[in-house]
N, C-alpha and C positions, 0 to 999 in steps of 0.2 A: 878762129882757130879751134876753139873748143868744139864747135859743131862738126868740124872736119875730123877731129880726133874721135868724137863719138860715132860718127858715120863709119870710120875705119874700124872702130871697135865692134860696131854692129855687124859689119861685113865679116870680120874675123870670127866672130862668135857663130855665124851661120856656117862658115867653112869648118870650124873646129867641132862644134857641137850640134849643128843642125838648126833649122828654123823654129823648132818647138822647144828649145832649151831655155833654162833660166837666164843664161848669159844673153841670149838674143832678146828676150823680153825686157830684162832690166836695162840693157844698153839702148834698146828701142825706146823705152819710156824716158830715159835721160835725154836721148836725141830729140824726141818729140818736144819735151819741155824746153830744151835749149833753143830749138827753132821757134817755138811759140813765143818765147821771151824775146828772141832777137828780132823777129819780124812783126810781132803784133803787140804783145803786152808792154815790152820795154819802150817801144816808140810811143804808144798811147800814154803811158805813165809819164814819160819825159815831156810830152806835149801838154798834158794836163798840168804838170808842175810848172812849166814855163808860163802858161797862160795865167795860172793862179798867182805866180810870183809877180807877173806884170800888173795884175789887178791890185796886189798888195803893196806895190812899189811906193805909192803915195802915202801909205800908212806908216808914219814915223814911230808909232808906239811899239812895233814889233820888228825885230831884227831878222837877219838871215838864219841864225841858229834856231830861233823859235819857229820859223817857217820850215826848216829841215826836220825838226822834231815833231811838229804838230801838223804840218801840211797847210794847205790853203783852203780847205773846205771839204765838202762831201765827195767831190769828184776826185780830188787827189787822194783822199782816204780810200776810196774804192780801188783805185789803181795801185796804191801802195799794198793793199791786201792781195791784189792779183799777183803782184811781183813776188810777195812772200809765198803765195800758193805755188807759183811756178818754181821757185827755189826749192820748196819742199818736194815737189814732184821730181825735180832733177836729182836731189839727194836720194829720194826713194828709188831711183833707178841706178844711181852710181854706187851706192853702198852695197847692195846685194851683188852687183856686178864685180866690184872690187873684191869682195869676200870670195866669190866663186873663182875668180882668177887666182887669188892666193891659194885656194885649195888645189887648183890644177898645177900650180908651180911646184908645190910640195918642197918647201924650203928645207 
């Protein structure tokens, strides 16, 4: 749903302000990051977490909460950082877009 809304926003910004506007670039960045998360980073992160959790299932010294907070090793740490990077990219696109839209609305 969020990817669809971002795509609509990207298209509307082209119609309203042209393809070289701040609206287009910011919504395009947010759309790119959301799609990257949905089709690549998110899937890899969940798969790495599942595999790591299965490996740690026999370890009775650590519980689920410790796994969630600390991860299961270097692979999950890498993917956790990638998810954080994608979220930052999404916010870097959404916030300027939101501010630009607010300035156009002129409340």
